[in-house]
N, C-alpha and C positions, 0 to 999 in steps of 0.2 A: 504494500500500500504506500503510495507516494505521500510524503509529508508536505504540509502546507508551509511555504517559506514564511518566516517570521518577519513582520514589518519592523523597521527601525523605529525606536521610540524617541519622542521629543518632549522635553519639558520646557515650557515657555514662561519666562519671568518678565513681568511688566512692572516697572517702578512708577508709581503715580504720585504727582503732587499738583493738585489743582488743575488737572487737565481739562476740566469742564466736559463738554459733549464729545471731545476727541477720544476720550477713553472708551466710552460706549461704542463709538464708531469703530474703534480698533477691535474691540471684543466681537462686535457684530460681524466684522470681516472674516472671522474664523469660519463662518459658514461657507466661504468660497474655497476653503482648502480641505473640506471634508472628504473630497474625492482623491486627495493626495495619497500616495502610497507610503504613508507613515501612520503611526499611532500616537495620538496626543495622550501622554501619560498624565499631564497636569498643565493647567494654565494658572500661574500664581500671580496675583496682583498684590504687590507690597505697597501699601499706601503710607506715605511719609507725612502723616498728620495734615491731610488736606482739610481746607475749610470751605470748600465749595460743594456742589452737588454731584461731583463726578462719580462717586461710588453709588449714590442713590440711583443714578441713571443706569448703571450697570446692573444693579439688583432688580430693576424693573424689566430687564430683558428676559424673554422666554426662550432660552437656548439650552440645548442638550449638550453641554460642554463640561469637561472635568475642571470646573473653576473653583478656586479657593481665594479668599481675600485675607490678607494679613494687615491689621491696622496698628501702626506704630503710634505711640503716644507723643512722639516728637519727630522732627525731620532728621533722620539719621544720615542723610546724604545718599547719593546714587550708588556708590561703590558698596557701601555697607548694606544697603537694601537689596542689591543684587545678590550678594553672598547669602543674605538671610533667606531670600526666596529660593535659592538653589540648594539650600542645605538638605542633606539626606535624600537627594534625588537618586532614583535608580534607572533613569532614562539613559539611552545611548548618547543623546545629544542635548545640548542646552541652547536655547535661543533667548538672548536678552533683547527685548523689543521695546522701543519707545512707544508711549501711549498716543503719540501723534502720527502713527503709521497705520496703514490699512493693507492687509494681505491680499494677494491674488492667487488664483489657482497655480499650483507649482511652487509657491513661495517656500514651503517646507520640504516638499518632496525632492526638489532639485538639489539643494545643498546636502540633504540627508543621504541621498543615493550617491552623490559625488564623494562624500567622505567614506561611504561604505565600500567603494571600489578599492581593491587591493593596491593598485598603482598609486593611490592617493593616501596611503597609510601614514605618510609624513606630514600631511596637511592637518593642522589643528584648528584653524579658524577660517570661516568663510563669510562673505557678504554677497549680496545680490544687487541688481540694479535698483536704485531708488528714484522714483519719479516725483518731481516737485509739483507745486501748485499750478504751474504753467504747462504741465505735461512734458517737461523736458527731463532728460537723464541728469541727475545730480552728480557732480564731481565729488564722489564720496570716499575715494581712496586717497591715502596720504603717504608721504615719504617720512622716514625716520628723521626727526629734527637733529640739527647740529647746532653748535654754538653760533656759527656764522648765520645760519638760516633764521635762528631766533632773534638775533640782532637785527637782521633785515626786516623781520616782521614788526619789531618795535619801532623801527625808523620808517616803516611804510614803504620800504624799497622792494619788498617781495612782489609787488604788483606793478613795478615800474619798468619791467623788461630787463632787469639786470640778472644775468645768468648766475652771478656769484651769490645772489640772494634768492634762491628758488622759493616758490610758494609752498605752503605746507601741503595743501591738497594738490593732486595731480591734475591741475586744470588744463594742461596742454594735451591731455589724453581724453578722447571722447567716451571712454568707458563702454565701448561697443563689443569688446572681446574679453574672453576669460584669460586671466593671467595672475601670476604671483605678485603680491604687493607687500609693502612694509606693514600697512595697517588698513583695515576696512572700518568704516564708520560704525560707532557703537549703537546707532539707531536700530540696526539689524545686525546683531553680533551672534553668529551661529557657530558653535564650537563643540568639540568632543568633551564629554563629561570627564573622561579619564585624564585628559590634558588639564582641564580646569582644576581637578583635584590635585594633580601632580604639582602644579605651580602655586597652589594655595589660594586660588581665587583672586579677586580684585584686592588691591592695596587700599584699605579703607581710609587711609590718610588723605586720599584724593576725595574730597567731599563731592565734587562733580567736575567734569572735564579732565582729560588726560588719563583717566583710569583705564580706558580701553587701549590707548596707546601704550601705556606702561605694561599692561598685561600682554599685548602683542610682542613687545620687545623682550619681555622676560621669557615668553614662550619661544621666541626665536633663538635666544641664547641656549635653550635646551634642545634645539634642532627642529622645532616645529615651524611650519610655513603657513602664511596667510594667503588665501586665494580669493580673488573677486570673480564671481560667476555671472556672466552677462546673459545667461539664458533663462533667468528667472527675475521677477521684479515685484516690488511693493511700492505703495505710495508713502511718501514722507512729507508731512506738512512743513516741518522745520521750525524750531524755536517756539513751538506751540504752547509750552508750559511756562516759558520765562519771558515772553514778550512784554508783559506788564511790569516786570522788575528788572529793567535793563541795567540799572546800577549794580544790583546784587549779582546779576549774571556776569557782568564784566569783572566784578571783584573776585568771584570764584574762579573765573577763567585765569586771571592774573595770578591768583594765589596758587592754583594748581600748576601753572607754568613755572613759577619760581621753585616750587617743591620738586617738580620733575627735573629741573636743571640741577638742583643740589643732589638729587638721587642718581642721575645718570651722567653728569659731567664732572670734570675736575673742579676743585674749589675755586680756582681763579675764573674759569669760564662761567660757573654758576653765579659768582659774585657780580660779574659783568651783566648777566641776564637780569639779576635782581635789581641792579642799579638802573638799568635801562627801563625796566618795568615800573619801578617806583617813581622815577623822576622824568625821564625823557619822553616816554610814550604818552603819558597823560597830556603833556603840553602839545605834542604833535597831533594827537586826536582832537584836542580843543581847536587848534589852528585849522585843521581840515574841516571841522564842523562850521567854523566861522566862514571859511572860504566857500563852502557849499550851501551857505545860508540856512544852516540847521542849528543856530545858536541855542535854541531851546533845549537841545540835547546835551549841552556842555555840562549842565548840572549833574547829569548821570555820571559823567567821567570823573568829576571832582568828588562826588559822593563815593564812587568806587575806590578812588585813590585814598580817601580818608579811611575807609574800611580796611583797605590793604595795609596801610601804615599801622593802624591800631591792632591788626591781627598778626603782624610780622613776627612777634615773639613766638607764636605757636608754630609758624613755619620753621623757624630756627630750631626750636625744640624738637620738632618732628624729624629734622634733618639728621640729628644725632643718632637716630635709629634707622636711617634709610637703608642700611645694609641688611636689615632683618628680613625684608620681603623682596 
């Protein structure tokens, strides 16, 4: 008697913080992948103390899905909530999915079957095509940062056509082909559970931003490859949960960048990145906003700068333990 081949299992983790209707739309989109050749072991929503109606909207849905909701009593940050949601999973694969995404048919099947192929046994992380609000393919893959590239970003020279200051995202590539990359965007972060366990999950000292890059770099040092798959797609709204708190978003971006620099660069290079981020970049951003007649947004830059200076002691303290993860 022929045995029925076992479908690969996928555990999806969605971290929510005031995503509003986007979260329900994301969960609703799982109906489109019910025909995929995978088995959904669990869909875990980890809510970081939302104050909106996003969870209520999900609870009103009438869907036959293996859904669980974890409610945190405070905002633990993205990295910590991802680890929390993935804890004790028995699935073959994990998908960390942003709440401002919507799945399409094949979104889970394609990366799962790709990783299941024997010839791809060295691939640990995959991403797929992400379609933006205008129906265009997002430049969602990035190159590993260097001290020089981060300096270029702070000075705004990464978009000025200077090859010595490359952009973080691979904007020169149209993302129409499958290929190995340094990093795929964390909005759709599909990986092997065994690899995730091996490297100890996300570094929770990254509250948000750079945690996916850090994980990809740590995986790479252990021999794992990241691959972008162009034959599957999902919709990504982009910035959906943080558009209303641009100052806080910028603060956490800067904070994580400095911590990443101290974790992955030498002390001199990291110090330069910190100095540029703390003093030079805020002034450049303010000048650009003035030049583009968006002076109303300058207050966000200075609030973010003030937050960063007041929080700098925590980054320095965390740096002392940066070799632990």
